[in-house]
N, C-alpha and C positions, 0 to 999 in steps of 0.2 A: 504494500500499499504506500503510495507516494504521499508527500506532505499535504497536498491539496485534498486528497481523498481522506486522509487522516483527520484533517481539520473539519471536513464536512461530516464525517462520522461522529466526531466529538460534539459538534453542534446538535446533531439529531439526538444523540444519546442524552445530552444535557437536557434537552426539551422533554424527552420521554421519561427521564428520571423524575421530573417534577411530580409531586404527589397527585394522583388521580388522572394524569394526562393520558396514560395508556387506557384507563378505564373509560374515559370519554370517547376516545377513538374506538374502542372495542364496542361500546354501546351503540355507536352509529354505523358499525360495519355492514349492516344489512341494507344500507342505502336509503332507508326511510328517514324523513325529517322528524325531529323531535322538538317539542316546545321546551322551554327552559325547565319547567316543572317535571315534565315526563323524563327529560334527560337527567335531572337530578335524581329522580326515583330509579332510573336505569342504572346509574353509577352506584347509588347506594352509599349512604354515610357521608356524603360531601355537603359542606355548608354552601349556602348561596354565594357568599363572598369568594370562597375558593373556586367554585364552578365559574363564576364571572372571570376570575383571574385566568383559569385554564382556557376558557373560551377565548379570551383576548389573546393569549399566547399562541393558541392553535390557529386563530384567524390570522395573526401576524405572520405565522409560519406557512400560510397558504394551505393548511391541512383541513380547515373547517370553514364553512361559510354559513350565512343565515339567508334563508329563502322565505317565501310567503308562508310556509307551513312550519317553519322552525329551523333548527340547526341541522346541518348535514355535511358529510365529508365532501371536500373538493375531489377532483380527479386525482390529484396528488395524494390526498388523504386516503382515498379508496385504494390506490396502488400500494400504499404502505400497509393498510389493513389487510390487503390480499396477501402480502408477504408475511404478516403476522398470523395468518390463518393456520399455520402449522403448529402454533404454540400449544393448543389444547392437546394434540397427540403427543407432542414432546413432554408436556407437563405431566400427563398421565403415566407415561413410561418412566419419567424421572421420579415421580412420587412412588410408583410401584417398586422401583429400585431402592428407594430410601426405606420403605416399609420392610423389604426383605432384609436389609442390613440391620434394622432395629430388632427384628424378630430373631 
């Protein structure tokens, strides 16, 4: 990875490391717009202030937009969500491996 790619990766990871950022993206992955209240419920446990902050950050990063029916992923956000779609399979295998080590 060259310096430019490394910097871009660092920027993306910094954004995704923000509390609830990944959950907001994940909640919108199906392509359906969600109002603020529905998105807050979808994410679960997020305060309105924190959700507003994440929405602002994700909009500035061109991953999220606001349409007539609420918030939804941009084409770039949807492309990222598509790449994250393998996480559930990975997480299940990873968790099963941890369980085997504990037992």
